[in-house]
MDAnalysis code that builds the backbone (N, CA, C; Angstrom):
import MDAnalysis as mda
import numpy as np

u = mda.Universe.empty(738, n_residues=246, atom_resindex=np.repeat(np.arange(246), 3), trajectory=True)
u.add_TopologyAttr("name", ["N", "CA", "C"] * 246)
u.add_TopologyAttr("resid", np.arange(1, 247))
u.add_TopologyAttr("resname", ["MET", "THR", "GLY", "ARG", "PRO", "LEU", "SER", "GLY", "ARG", "THR", "ALA", "TYR", "ILE", "SER", "GLY", "SER", "GLY", "ARG", "ASN", "ILE", "GLY", "ARG", "ALA", "VAL", "ALA", "VAL", "GLU", "LEU", "ALA", "ARG", "LEU", "GLY", "SER", "ASN", "VAL", "VAL", "VAL", "ASN", "GLY", "ALA", "ARG", "ASP", "ARG", "ALA", "ALA", "CYS", "ASP", "GLU", "THR", "ALA", "ALA", "LEU", "ALA", "ALA", "GLY", "HIS", "GLY", "VAL", "GLU", "THR", "LEU", "VAL", "ALA", "MET", "GLY", "ASP", "VAL", "ALA", "ASP", "PRO", "ALA", "ALA", "PHE", "GLU", "ARG", "ILE", "ALA", "SER", "GLN", "ALA", "LEU", "SER", "ARG", "PHE", "GLY", "THR", "VAL", "ASP", "ILE", "VAL", "VAL", "ASN", "ASN", "ALA", "ALA", "ILE", "ARG", "PRO", "HIS", "LYS", "PRO", "PHE", "LEU", "GLU", "THR", "THR", "GLU", "ALA", "GLU", "TRP", "GLN", "ALA", "VAL", "VAL", "ASP", "LEU", "GLY", "LEU", "THR", "ALA", "ALA", "CYS", "ARG", "SER", "ALA", "ARG", "ALA", "PHE", "LEU", "PRO", "GLY", "MET", "VAL", "GLU", "GLN", "GLY", "TRP", "GLY", "ARG", "ILE", "VAL", "ASN", "MET", "THR", "GLY", "MET", "ASN", "ALA", "ILE", "ARG", "GLY", "TYR", "PHE", "GLU", "GLY", "ALA", "PRO", "ILE", "SER", "ALA", "ALA", "LYS", "HIS", "GLY", "VAL", "LEU", "GLY", "LEU", "THR", "LYS", "ALA", "LEU", "ALA", "VAL", "GLU", "PHE", "ALA", "ALA", "ALA", "GLY", "VAL", "THR", "VAL", "ASN", "ALA", "VAL", "SER", "PRO", "GLY", "THR", "ILE", "ARG", "THR", "GLU", "GLY", "ARG", "ASP", "GLY", "SER", "ASP", "PRO", "ALA", "LEU", "LEU", "ALA", "ARG", "ILE", "PRO", "VAL", "GLY", "PHE", "LEU", "GLY", "GLU", "PRO", "GLU", "ASP", "ILE", "ALA", "GLY", "LEU", "VAL", "GLY", "PHE", "LEU", "ALA", "ALA", "PRO", "GLY", "GLY", "ARG", "PHE", "VAL", "THR", "GLY", "GLN", "MET", "VAL", "ALA", "ALA", "ASN", "GLY", "GLY", "ALA", "ALA", "THR"])
u.atoms.positions = np.array([
    [57.618, -101.615, -0.736],
    [57.653, -103.074, -0.840],
    [57.429, -103.670, 0.549],
    [56.580, -104.688, 0.622],
    [56.278, -105.313, 1.891],
    [57.550, -105.852, 2.538],
    [57.727, -105.544, 3.812],
    [58.905, -106.013, 4.514],
    [60.155, -105.219, 4.242],
    [60.038, -104.157, 3.441],
    [61.206, -103.332, 3.099],
    [60.888, -101.863, 3.388],
    [60.562, -101.537, 4.626],
    [60.103, -100.184, 4.944],
    [61.169, -99.114, 4.786],
    [62.441, -99.510, 4.694],
    [63.519, -98.531, 4.554],
    [64.077, -98.488, 3.131],
    [63.341, -99.028, 2.188],
    [63.784, -99.016, 0.804],
    [64.030, -97.588, 0.333],
    [65.186, -97.365, -0.288],
    [65.548, -96.033, -0.763],
    [66.295, -95.196, 0.248],
    [66.379, -95.647, 1.476],
    [67.124, -94.931, 2.509],
    [68.582, -95.387, 2.513],
    [69.417, -94.613, 3.178],
    [70.825, -94.988, 3.352],
    [71.192, -94.850, 4.820],
    [71.867, -95.858, 5.345],
    [72.284, -95.871, 6.747],
    [73.803, -95.895, 6.849],
    [74.311, -95.123, 7.787],
    [75.734, -95.124, 8.135],
    [75.864, -95.725, 9.527],
    [76.721, -96.735, 9.663],
    [76.911, -97.393, 10.956],
    [78.398, -97.390, 11.273],
    [78.797, -96.651, 12.289],
    [80.208, -96.645, 12.665],
    [80.542, -97.926, 13.424],
    [81.764, -98.375, 13.282],
    [82.186, -99.581, 13.978],
    [81.371, -100.795, 13.585],
    [81.187, -101.001, 12.266],
    [80.275, -102.057, 11.817],
    [80.979, -103.250, 11.193],
    [82.248, -103.456, 11.550],
    [82.970, -104.601, 11.024],
    [82.593, -105.916, 11.668],
    [82.059, -105.871, 12.897],
    [81.749, -107.119, 13.590],
    [80.739, -106.840, 14.701],
    [80.310, -107.912, 15.342],
    [79.448, -107.857, 16.524],
    [78.190, -107.026, 16.301],
    [77.850, -106.133, 17.224],
    [76.599, -105.383, 17.119],
    [76.557, -104.534, 15.860],
    [77.652, -103.858, 15.549],
    [77.654, -103.000, 14.369],
    [77.353, -103.770, 13.098],
    [77.954, -104.947, 12.963],
    [77.674, -105.776, 11.780],
    [76.203, -106.189, 11.743],
    [75.684, -106.644, 12.872],
    [74.292, -107.085, 12.909],
    [73.341, -105.946, 12.549],
    [73.647, -104.739, 13.009],
    [72.807, -103.583, 12.683],
    [72.853, -103.311, 11.181],
    [74.028, -103.338, 10.590],
    [74.147, -103.086, 9.157],
    [73.334, -104.094, 8.355],
    [73.406, -105.359, 8.735],
    [72.681, -106.396, 8.005],
    [71.177, -106.249, 8.210],
    [70.755, -105.911, 9.418],
    [69.332, -105.744, 9.680],
    [68.748, -104.567, 8.898],
    [69.457, -103.449, 8.867],
    [68.957, -102.306, 8.119],
    [68.927, -102.609, 6.629],
    [69.895, -103.389, 6.152],
    [69.863, -103.825, 4.757],
    [68.662, -104.726, 4.504],
    [68.365, -105.614, 5.436],
    [67.201, -106.497, 5.298],
    [65.915, -105.682, 5.179],
    [65.878, -104.549, 5.865],
    [64.709, -103.672, 5.816],
    [64.717, -102.771, 4.583],
    [65.767, -102.882, 3.760],
    [65.785, -102.178, 2.487],
    [66.739, -101.023, 2.368],
    [67.453, -100.686, 3.438],
    [68.341, -99.528, 3.407],
    [69.689, -99.870, 2.789],
    [70.211, -98.963, 1.975],
    [71.617, -99.033, 1.607],
    [72.445, -98.810, 2.861],
    [73.670, -99.321, 2.888],
    [74.461, -99.178, 4.098],
    [75.876, -98.702, 3.805],
    [76.346, -97.819, 4.669],
    [77.739, -97.384, 4.682],
    [78.394, -98.078, 5.867],
    [79.306, -98.986, 5.581],
    [80.004, -99.756, 6.606],
    [81.288, -99.026, 6.956],
    [81.553, -98.911, 8.252],
    [82.750, -98.201, 8.699],
    [83.520, -99.031, 9.711],
    [84.827, -98.964, 9.603],
    [85.720, -99.538, 10.597],
    [87.022, -98.772, 10.563],
    [87.795, -98.875, 11.628],
    [89.042, -98.118, 11.700],
    [90.221, -98.867, 11.106],
    [90.244, -100.212, 11.206],
    [91.446, -100.948, 10.826],
    [91.196, -102.195, 9.988],
    [90.197, -102.986, 10.327],
    [90.036, -104.310, 9.736],
    [89.176, -104.238, 8.475],
    [89.810, -103.981, 7.352],
    [89.077, -103.855, 6.090],
    [88.376, -105.165, 5.710],
    [89.037, -106.287, 5.965],
    [88.445, -107.570, 5.592],
    [87.127, -107.793, 6.329],
    [87.081, -107.450, 7.611],
    [85.847, -107.604, 8.378],
    [84.749, -106.692, 7.834],
    [85.111, -105.464, 7.490],
    [84.120, -104.526, 6.944],
    [83.625, -104.985, 5.580],
    [84.514, -105.534, 4.771],
    [84.107, -106.079, 3.475],
    [83.124, -107.234, 3.669],
    [83.355, -108.034, 4.692],
    [82.450, -109.152, 4.965],
    [81.081, -108.636, 5.381],
    [81.059, -107.607, 6.222],
    [79.779, -107.005, 6.594],
    [79.054, -106.482, 5.363],
    [79.786, -105.784, 4.505],
    [79.174, -105.226, 3.292],
    [78.615, -106.331, 2.404],
    [79.333, -107.454, 2.308],
    [78.853, -108.566, 1.487],
    [77.562, -109.155, 2.065],
    [77.508, -109.274, 3.375],
    [76.289, -109.783, 4.013],
    [75.112, -108.839, 3.771],
    [75.379, -107.537, 3.867],
    [74.321, -106.558, 3.617],
    [73.880, -106.584, 2.159],
    [74.842, -106.660, 1.257],
    [74.527, -106.669, -0.171],
    [73.689, -107.886, -0.552],
    [73.774, -108.934, 0.240],
    [72.953, -110.117, 0.000],
    [71.475, -109.848, 0.088],
    [71.115, -108.719, 0.681],
    [69.708, -108.322, 0.759],
    [69.308, -107.392, -0.384],
    [70.174, -107.277, -1.374],
    [69.817, -106.531, -2.572],
    [69.938, -105.032, -2.463],
    [70.775, -104.550, -1.549],
    [70.968, -103.112, -1.389],
    [72.369, -102.725, -1.838],
    [72.593, -101.431, -1.964],
    [73.932, -100.939, -2.284],
    [74.721, -100.752, -0.999],
    [76.011, -100.965, -1.088],
    [76.867, -100.811, 0.086],
    [78.103, -99.989, -0.266],
    [78.662, -99.377, 0.755],
    [79.919, -98.646, 0.638],
    [80.743, -98.937, 1.880],
    [81.975, -99.339, 1.715],
    [82.889, -99.491, 2.846],
    [83.730, -98.228, 2.923],
    [83.581, -97.494, 4.011],
    [84.314, -96.236, 4.218],
    [85.174, -96.404, 5.455],
    [86.441, -96.727, 5.248],
    [87.343, -96.992, 6.359],
    [87.869, -95.684, 6.944],
    [88.126, -95.705, 8.253],
    [88.721, -94.556, 8.915],
    [88.315, -94.478, 10.366],
    [89.151, -93.834, 11.149],
    [88.904, -93.634, 12.576],
    [88.001, -92.419, 12.745],
    [86.758, -92.639, 13.151],
    [85.800, -91.532, 13.232],
    [86.140, -90.552, 14.351],
    [87.082, -90.915, 15.218],
    [87.546, -89.974, 16.240],
    [88.477, -88.922, 15.654],
    [88.969, -89.162, 14.457],
    [89.874, -88.245, 13.766],
    [89.041, -87.343, 12.850],
    [89.029, -86.042, 13.077],
    [88.177, -85.155, 12.265],
    [88.426, -85.275, 10.769],
    [89.683, -85.338, 10.360],
    [89.990, -85.428, 8.932],
    [89.510, -86.750, 8.348],
    [89.698, -87.839, 9.098],
    [89.241, -89.141, 8.621],
    [87.727, -89.166, 8.505],
    [87.044, -88.607, 9.501],
    [85.591, -88.603, 9.413],
    [85.105, -87.748, 8.256],
    [85.753, -86.633, 8.008],
    [85.354, -85.787, 6.884],
    [85.431, -86.569, 5.571],
    [86.455, -87.395, 5.435],
    [86.573, -88.231, 4.232],
    [85.446, -89.256, 4.164],
    [85.135, -89.854, 5.303],
    [84.064, -90.850, 5.353],
    [82.733, -90.222, 4.957],
    [82.425, -89.079, 5.556],
    [81.160, -88.404, 5.254],
    [81.094, -87.996, 3.793],
    [82.211, -87.502, 3.266],
    [82.247, -87.088, 1.865],
    [81.995, -88.263, 0.932],
    [82.603, -89.406, 1.237],
    [82.385, -90.599, 0.423],
    [80.922, -91.018, 0.447],
    [80.332, -91.009, 1.644],
    [78.944, -91.445, 1.782],
    [77.986, -90.515, 1.037],
    [78.182, -89.206, 1.195],
    [77.286, -88.249, 0.561],
    [77.489, -88.217, -0.949],
    [78.716, -88.396, -1.397],
    [78.980, -88.433, -2.833],
    [78.312, -89.636, -3.481],
    [78.300, -90.743, -2.769],
    [77.740, -91.982, -3.319],
    [76.206, -91.994, -3.268],
    [75.646, -91.536, -2.144],
    [74.212, -91.725, -1.945],
    [73.397, -90.427, -1.914],
    [74.047, -89.294, -1.831],
    [73.323, -88.022, -1.795],
    [72.958, -87.586, -0.398],
    [72.338, -88.471, 0.365],
    [72.027, -88.205, 1.769],
    [72.313, -89.469, 2.580],
    [72.532, -89.270, 3.853],
    [72.534, -90.371, 4.806],
    [71.344, -90.138, 5.712],
    [70.383, -91.045, 5.663],
    [69.094, -90.856, 6.328],
    [69.041, -91.453, 7.723],
    [69.900, -92.442, 7.972],
    [69.916, -93.155, 9.249],
    [71.361, -93.205, 9.730],
    [71.595, -92.744, 10.934],
    [72.936, -92.747, 11.520],
    [72.918, -93.613, 12.773],
    [73.813, -94.566, 12.846],
    [73.964, -95.390, 14.046],
    [75.395, -95.213, 14.540],
    [75.536, -94.543, 15.667],
    [76.852, -94.280, 16.252],
    [77.186, -95.415, 17.217],
    [77.958, -96.361, 16.710],
    [78.247, -97.583, 17.457],
    [79.702, -97.693, 17.902],
    [80.617, -97.036, 17.199],
    [82.045, -97.195, 17.502],
    [82.371, -96.702, 18.910],
    [83.209, -97.449, 19.610],
    [83.622, -97.069, 20.970],
    [84.841, -97.877, 21.359],
    [85.569, -97.397, 22.330],
    [86.611, -98.178, 22.984],
    [86.312, -98.190, 24.470],
    [86.698, -99.264, 25.127],
    [86.348, -99.447, 26.540],
    [87.564, -99.893, 27.353],
    [88.575, -99.058, 27.455],
    [89.735, -99.427, 28.270],
    [89.400, -99.368, 29.760],
    [89.916, -100.296, 30.503],
    [89.664, -100.314, 31.955],
    [90.962, -100.002, 32.687],
    [90.888, -98.958, 33.510],
    [92.065, -98.494, 34.223],
    [91.593, -97.663, 35.410],
    [92.245, -97.766, 36.573],
    [91.839, -96.931, 37.701],
    [91.830, -95.458, 37.312],
    [90.865, -94.726, 37.821],
    [90.680, -93.324, 37.463],
    [91.943, -92.503, 37.713],
    [92.577, -92.714, 38.863],
    [93.743, -91.905, 39.209],
    [94.976, -92.253, 38.373],
    [94.916, -93.338, 37.636],
    [96.016, -93.704, 36.742],
    [95.723, -93.374, 35.285],
    [94.520, -92.894, 35.006],
    [94.119, -92.586, 33.633],
    [94.703, -91.246, 33.215],
    [95.440, -91.239, 32.133],
    [96.042, -89.999, 31.659],
    [95.008, -89.162, 30.914],
    [95.323, -87.896, 30.734],
    [94.412, -87.026, 29.993],
    [94.263, -87.505, 28.544],
    [95.349, -87.989, 27.971],
    [95.276, -88.493, 26.597],
    [94.377, -89.722, 26.504],
    [94.460, -90.606, 27.493],
    [93.605, -91.798, 27.499],
    [92.143, -91.407, 27.677],
    [91.892, -90.456, 28.554],
    [90.525, -89.945, 28.744],
    [89.996, -89.375, 27.429],
    [90.801, -88.550, 26.795],
    [90.356, -87.855, 25.585],
    [90.077, -88.840, 24.451],
    [90.867, -89.903, 24.361],
    [90.657, -90.888, 23.303],
    [89.290, -91.547, 23.416],
    [88.875, -91.861, 24.642],
    [87.564, -92.474, 24.855],
    [86.448, -91.493, 24.517],
    [86.582, -90.267, 24.980],
    [85.548, -89.259, 24.743],
    [85.462, -88.891, 23.255],
    [86.608, -88.805, 22.598],
    [86.609, -88.453, 21.177],
    [85.830, -89.473, 20.355],
    [86.028, -90.752, 20.657],
    [85.354, -91.791, 19.886],
    [83.926, -92.018, 20.362],
    [83.715, -92.008, 21.663],
    [82.404, -92.348, 22.198],
    [81.395, -91.226, 22.187],
    [81.862, -89.975, 22.206],
    [80.935, -88.840, 22.266],
    [81.133, -87.863, 21.117],
    [82.350, -87.365, 20.952],
    [82.566, -86.335, 19.938],
    [82.282, -86.849, 18.539],
    [82.584, -88.109, 18.269],
    [82.301, -88.665, 16.951],
    [80.795, -88.696, 16.677],
    [79.988, -88.916, 17.710],
    [78.534, -88.894, 17.529],
    [78.053, -87.492, 17.192],
    [78.630, -86.503, 17.843],
    [78.316, -85.110, 17.526],
    [78.723, -84.793, 16.088],
    [79.888, -85.277, 15.703],
    [80.419, -85.007, 14.368],
    [79.510, -85.598, 13.280],
    [79.044, -86.819, 13.488],
    [78.183, -87.436, 12.482],
    [76.836, -86.723, 12.392],
    [76.337, -86.244, 13.523],
    [75.085, -85.491, 13.500],
    [75.244, -84.208, 12.691],
    [76.342, -83.513, 12.893],
    [76.588, -82.277, 12.138],
    [76.680, -82.549, 10.631],
    [77.274, -83.680, 10.277],
    [77.480, -83.987, 8.865],
    [76.201, -84.393, 8.156],
    [75.342, -85.162, 8.838],
    [74.219, -85.782, 8.141],
    [72.850, -85.180, 8.469],
    [72.744, -84.430, 9.554],
    [71.460, -83.805, 9.880],
    [70.960, -82.834, 8.809],
    [71.814, -82.035, 8.163],
    [71.277, -81.109, 7.164],
    [70.442, -81.798, 6.081],
    [70.893, -82.952, 5.597],
    [70.127, -83.679, 4.597],
    [68.828, -84.218, 5.152],
    [68.846, -84.679, 6.396],
    [67.620, -85.159, 7.029],
    [66.601, -84.037, 7.157],
    [67.072, -82.891, 7.614],
    [66.176, -81.749, 7.799],
    [65.592, -81.310, 6.459],
    [66.415, -81.285, 5.434],
    [65.945, -80.843, 4.118],
    [64.839, -81.740, 3.583],
    [64.942, -83.031, 3.823],
    [63.931, -83.947, 3.299],
    [62.805, -84.215, 4.294],
    [62.971, -83.744, 5.533],
    [61.912, -83.909, 6.529],
    [61.815, -85.306, 7.104],
    [62.923, -86.044, 7.091],
    [62.918, -87.409, 7.644],
    [64.349, -87.801, 7.997],
    [64.490, -88.412, 9.158],
    [65.816, -88.898, 9.544],
    [65.754, -89.671, 10.845],
    [66.770, -90.493, 11.055],
    [66.874, -91.299, 12.271],
    [68.329, -91.284, 12.752],
    [68.511, -91.041, 14.032],
    [69.819, -91.171, 14.662],
    [69.656, -92.106, 15.853],
    [70.515, -93.101, 15.922],
    [70.528, -94.030, 17.059],
    [71.938, -94.051, 17.622],
    [72.070, -93.719, 18.894],
    [73.355, -93.688, 19.587],
    [73.438, -94.849, 20.574],
    [74.552, -95.531, 20.594],
    [74.737, -96.640, 21.533],
    [75.301, -96.137, 22.859],
    [74.676, -96.559, 23.944],
    [75.212, -96.263, 25.273],
    [75.755, -97.565, 25.874],
    [75.015, -98.228, 26.738],
    [75.488, -99.487, 27.311],
    [75.128, -99.597, 28.777],
    [74.680, -100.760, 29.184],
    [74.204, -100.977, 30.550],
    [75.267, -100.634, 31.589],
    [76.468, -101.161, 31.428],
    [77.501, -100.924, 32.432],
    [77.953, -99.472, 32.448],
    [77.989, -98.843, 31.261],
    [78.390, -97.439, 31.205],
    [77.390, -96.556, 31.927],
    [76.115, -96.867, 31.793],
    [75.085, -96.053, 32.443],
    [75.042, -96.331, 33.939],
    [75.277, -97.565, 34.333],
    [75.362, -97.876, 35.764],
    [76.553, -97.159, 36.400],
    [77.654, -97.119, 35.686],
    [78.918, -96.605, 36.205],
    [79.954, -97.695, 36.155],
    [80.823, -97.638, 35.142],
    [81.851, -98.657, 34.970],
    [82.877, -98.586, 36.098],
    [83.168, -99.746, 36.704],
    [84.286, -99.834, 37.646],
    [85.576, -99.709, 36.844],
    [86.413, -98.776, 37.237],
    [87.666, -98.491, 36.535],
    [87.418, -98.170, 35.052],
    [86.337, -97.470, 34.808],
    [86.005, -97.072, 33.438],
    [85.323, -95.716, 33.419],
    [85.839, -94.777, 34.193],
    [85.203, -93.462, 34.298],
    [85.033, -92.762, 32.949],
    [86.042, -92.758, 32.068],
    [85.844, -92.066, 30.795],
    [84.766, -92.709, 29.932],
    [84.593, -94.016, 30.045],
    [83.547, -94.694, 29.282],
    [82.180, -94.209, 29.758],
    [81.974, -94.237, 31.072],
    [80.695, -93.789, 31.615],
    [80.439, -92.315, 31.302],
    [81.478, -91.496, 31.421],
    [81.316, -90.073, 31.137],
    [80.925, -89.851, 29.681],
    [81.589, -90.550, 28.756],
    [81.280, -90.397, 27.339],
    [79.869, -90.851, 27.029],
    [79.456, -91.974, 27.592],
    [78.138, -92.505, 27.270],
    [77.014, -91.685, 27.915],
    [77.246, -91.136, 29.106],
    [76.263, -90.214, 29.663],
    [76.182, -88.948, 28.804],
    [77.307, -88.532, 28.262],
    [77.284, -87.409, 27.337],
    [76.484, -87.724, 26.092],
    [76.628, -88.941, 25.571],
    [75.846, -89.366, 24.409],
    [74.352, -89.321, 24.723],
    [73.987, -89.733, 25.924],
    [72.569, -89.681, 26.305],
    [72.072, -88.240, 26.327],
    [72.882, -87.332, 26.870],
    [72.502, -85.918, 26.868],
    [72.373, -85.377, 25.452],
    [73.310, -85.738, 24.587],
    [73.242, -85.316, 23.189],
    [71.983, -85.862, 22.538],
    [71.663, -87.103, 22.815],
    [70.458, -87.723, 22.262],
    [69.220, -86.921, 22.625],
    [69.090, -86.602, 23.897],
    [67.895, -85.893, 24.350],
    [67.824, -84.485, 23.760],
    [68.952, -83.805, 23.699],
    [68.959, -82.438, 23.168],
    [68.609, -82.406, 21.683],
    [69.217, -83.297, 20.902],
    [68.937, -83.317, 19.468],
    [67.503, -83.759, 19.191],
    [66.996, -84.680, 20.013],
    [65.617, -85.129, 19.819],
    [64.643, -83.971, 19.926],
    [64.836, -83.127, 20.915],
    [63.956, -81.975, 21.098],
    [64.136, -80.965, 19.965],
    [65.378, -80.696, 19.611],
    [65.651, -79.657, 18.615],
    [65.172, -80.027, 17.218],
    [65.224, -81.317, 16.870],
    [64.937, -81.694, 15.495],
    [63.645, -82.488, 15.326],
    [62.848, -82.589, 16.383],
    [61.598, -83.343, 16.280],
    [60.672, -82.756, 15.219],
    [60.555, -81.446, 15.190],
    [59.654, -80.815, 14.231],
    [60.119, -80.980, 12.795],
    [61.373, -81.343, 12.607],
    [61.912, -81.552, 11.267],
    [61.733, -82.992, 10.792],
    [61.074, -83.823, 11.591],
    [60.848, -85.205, 11.189],
    [61.994, -86.144, 11.503],
    [62.875, -85.724, 12.407],
    [64.038, -86.536, 12.772],
    [63.853, -87.066, 14.188],
    [63.981, -88.370, 14.361],
    [63.979, -88.940, 15.703],
    [65.416, -89.268, 16.112],
    [65.677, -89.117, 17.405],
    [67.020, -89.372, 17.949],
    [66.848, -90.172, 19.231],
    [67.400, -91.362, 19.239],
    [67.264, -92.235, 20.398],
    [68.598, -92.886, 20.740],
    [68.657, -93.436, 21.940],
    [69.823, -94.208, 22.371],
    [69.377, -95.636, 22.650],
    [70.261, -96.569, 22.379],
    [70.036, -97.972, 22.708],
    [71.115, -98.393, 23.692],
    [70.681, -99.034, 24.770],
    [71.602, -99.447, 25.828],
    [71.665, -100.978, 25.883],
    [72.649, -101.580, 25.216],
    [72.742, -103.042, 25.250],
    [73.194, -103.550, 26.611],
    [72.675, -104.711, 26.970],
    [73.163, -105.408, 28.139],
    [74.332, -106.307, 27.765],
    [74.377, -107.486, 28.349],
    [75.486, -108.408, 28.095],
    [75.192, -109.191, 26.821],
    [76.016, -108.960, 25.804],
    [75.779, -109.501, 24.473],
    [76.885, -110.492, 24.112],
    [76.501, -111.572, 23.460],
    [77.480, -112.541, 22.978],
    [78.349, -111.882, 21.900],
    [79.643, -111.952, 22.066],
    [80.583, -111.395, 21.098],
    [81.680, -112.421, 20.843],
    [82.660, -112.031, 20.049],
    [83.761, -112.947, 19.757],
    [84.524, -113.341, 21.019],
    [84.514, -112.486, 22.031],
    [85.251, -112.790, 23.245],
    [84.386, -113.201, 24.420],
    [83.084, -113.407, 24.185],
    [82.182, -113.759, 25.278],
    [81.162, -114.762, 24.755],
    [81.279, -116.031, 25.232],
    [80.463, -117.098, 24.645],
    [79.289, -117.525, 25.509],
    [79.133, -116.946, 26.698],
    [77.985, -117.282, 27.537],
    [78.153, -118.547, 28.343],
    [79.382, -119.009, 28.504],
    [79.610, -120.249, 29.248],
    [79.855, -120.014, 30.734],
    [79.877, -118.780, 31.178],
    [80.166, -118.457, 32.573],
    [78.853, -118.435, 33.371],
    [78.620, -119.414, 34.255],
    [77.362, -119.466, 35.016],
    [77.138, -118.227, 35.874],
    [78.216, -117.673, 36.431],
    [78.061, -116.479, 37.262],
    [77.555, -115.302, 36.444],
    [78.019, -115.211, 35.223],
    [77.548, -114.138, 34.347],
    [76.080, -114.334, 34.006],
    [75.699, -115.535, 33.649],
    [74.306, -115.814, 33.284],
    [73.361, -115.597, 34.457],
    [73.860, -115.858, 35.673],
    [73.018, -115.695, 36.862],
    [72.598, -114.246, 37.067],
    [73.344, -113.314, 36.495],
    [73.009, -111.895, 36.661],
    [72.029, -111.396, 35.594],
    [71.629, -112.296, 34.698],
    [70.707, -111.918, 33.627],
    [69.390, -112.654, 33.858],
    [68.321, -111.953, 34.217],
    [67.079, -112.639, 34.571],
    [66.564, -113.621, 33.523],
    [66.713, -113.326, 32.241],
    [66.205, -114.275, 31.234],
    [67.072, -115.524, 31.130],
    [68.297, -115.467, 31.692],
    [69.140, -116.645, 31.765],
    [70.013, -116.930, 30.566],
    [70.111, -115.987, 29.643],
    [70.979, -116.198, 28.492],
    [71.516, -114.858, 28.006],
    [72.618, -114.936, 27.282],
    [73.196, -113.731, 26.700],
    [72.329, -113.236, 25.547],
    [72.328, -111.924, 25.369],
    [71.728, -111.382, 24.170],
    [72.630, -111.638, 22.976],
    [72.038, -111.633, 21.803],
    [72.788, -111.759, 20.566],
    [72.871, -110.392, 19.890],
    [73.900, -110.144, 19.095],
    [73.947, -108.884, 18.359],
    [72.666, -108.594, 17.582],
    [72.028, -109.655, 17.098],
    [70.783, -109.484, 16.341],
    [69.649, -108.946, 17.203],
    [69.702, -109.193, 18.530],
    [68.678, -108.637, 19.415],
    [68.763, -107.116, 19.448],
    [69.974, -106.598, 19.447],
    [70.161, -105.149, 19.424],
    [69.817, -104.604, 18.043],
    [70.210, -105.328, 17.019],
    [69.922, -104.884, 15.651],
    [68.423, -104.781, 15.406],
    [67.656, -105.726, 15.944],
    [66.212, -105.673, 15.760],
    [65.600, -104.430, 16.385],
    [66.141, -104.044, 17.536],
    [65.655, -102.831, 18.194],
    [66.008, -101.597, 17.378],
    [67.229, -101.543, 16.858],
    [67.626, -100.419, 16.011],
    [66.740, -100.363, 14.766],
    [66.463, -101.523, 14.194],
    [65.593, -101.562, 13.025],
    [64.217, -101.018, 13.316],
    [63.665, -101.354, 14.460],
    [62.358, -100.799, 14.846],
    [62.408, -99.287, 14.948],
    [63.441, -98.766, 15.604],
    [63.542, -97.318, 15.782],
    [63.725, -96.602, 14.448],
    [64.376, -97.268, 13.496],
    [64.610, -96.643, 12.197],
    [63.395, -96.715, 11.285],
    [62.593, -97.725, 11.456],
    [61.461, -97.959, 10.562],
    [60.266, -97.074, 10.944],
    [59.256, -97.012, 10.075],
    [58.096, -96.157, 10.353],
    [57.406, -96.442, 11.680],
    [57.461, -97.699, 12.143],
    [56.816, -98.028, 13.410],
    [57.404, -97.319, 14.609],
    [58.641, -96.815, 14.472],
    [59.282, -96.117, 15.580],
    [59.132, -94.616, 15.531],
    [58.261, -94.107, 14.691],
    [58.198, -92.666, 14.445],
    [57.804, -91.842, 15.670],
    [57.113, -92.463, 16.660],
    [56.653, -91.716, 17.834],
    [57.598, -91.875, 19.017],
    [58.734, -92.533, 18.790],
    [59.722, -92.735, 19.848],
    [60.907, -91.824, 19.563],
    [61.160, -90.884, 20.445],
    [62.324, -90.026, 20.281],
    [62.755, -89.475, 21.631],
    [64.038, -89.218, 21.753],
    [64.577, -88.705, 23.006],
    [64.669, -89.745, 24.110],
    [64.636, -91.029, 23.741],
    [64.605, -92.100, 24.737],
    [65.889, -92.916, 24.726],
    [66.178, -93.532, 25.864],
    [67.198, -94.559, 25.926],
    [66.474, -95.866, 26.179],
    [66.545, -96.785, 25.214],
    [65.850, -98.066, 25.288],
    [66.868, -99.135, 25.659],
    [66.639, -99.801, 26.775],
    [67.552, -100.849, 27.239],
    [67.122, -102.207, 26.709],
    [68.082, -102.979, 26.218],
    [67.852, -104.356, 25.815],
    [68.867, -105.196, 26.559],
    [68.475, -105.713, 27.725],
    [69.451, -106.333, 28.620],
    [68.947, -107.574, 29.338],
    [67.883, -108.186, 28.846],
    [67.403, -109.424, 29.451],
    [66.818, -109.258, 30.826],
    [66.408, -108.049, 31.163],
    [65.778, -107.786, 32.451],
    [66.727, -107.390, 33.565],
    [67.996, -107.199, 33.246],
    [68.961, -106.794, 34.275],
    [68.644, -105.406, 34.789],
    [68.908, -105.185, 36.062],
    [68.652, -103.888, 36.653],
    [69.600, -102.853, 36.063],
    [69.094, -101.644, 35.830],
    [69.925, -100.585, 35.258],
    [70.153, -99.481, 36.276],
])
């Protein structure tokens, strides 16, 4: 169907209750994909995302759970595969970004960031890649982030996890290219969110285009990578940051 290049596909988006994750879920639905919405706590927000996606005439599933928890993720994956048979598009968006001096960061705090930001991406790849390989088509998009790649001040575990995600992206892209699976990373710049409205002139001055990105700007990029037009792009980290230096 014209304008619906992902019709018949199913996408799983972690952390899709709001902001970028929600925008990605709605964009992939607009392109025709069924969507699995995931969040750790706010069911009402995830239900709202699912309703917005369903408005595009696709099927939706809300699968709640903390993807950093192996047992919770196993339940999420089981629900998705039971409902749709395969998950063809994976967007690993969930993350936490605590800021704390490195020498004050406990091992448990470090591990929590890495478990959600890196290990969960590995876990979703293990769960959904077999179906992609079997059908000869699949897309994985991992979120990194401009500040994480630059090096977060007082955010060492965030930067470490996101650099790990980039390494995972490149390795999986090479290993599964012949199977028809592309694997890319998207690095958002400064995006308007519930806690950031773009009213700070000093913040805007650091963005060459002069305005904050919207969640939909990132979603559009993910949609391109997932759709047939992105088939020759793999193993890349694509920055969407308004021209800011990386």
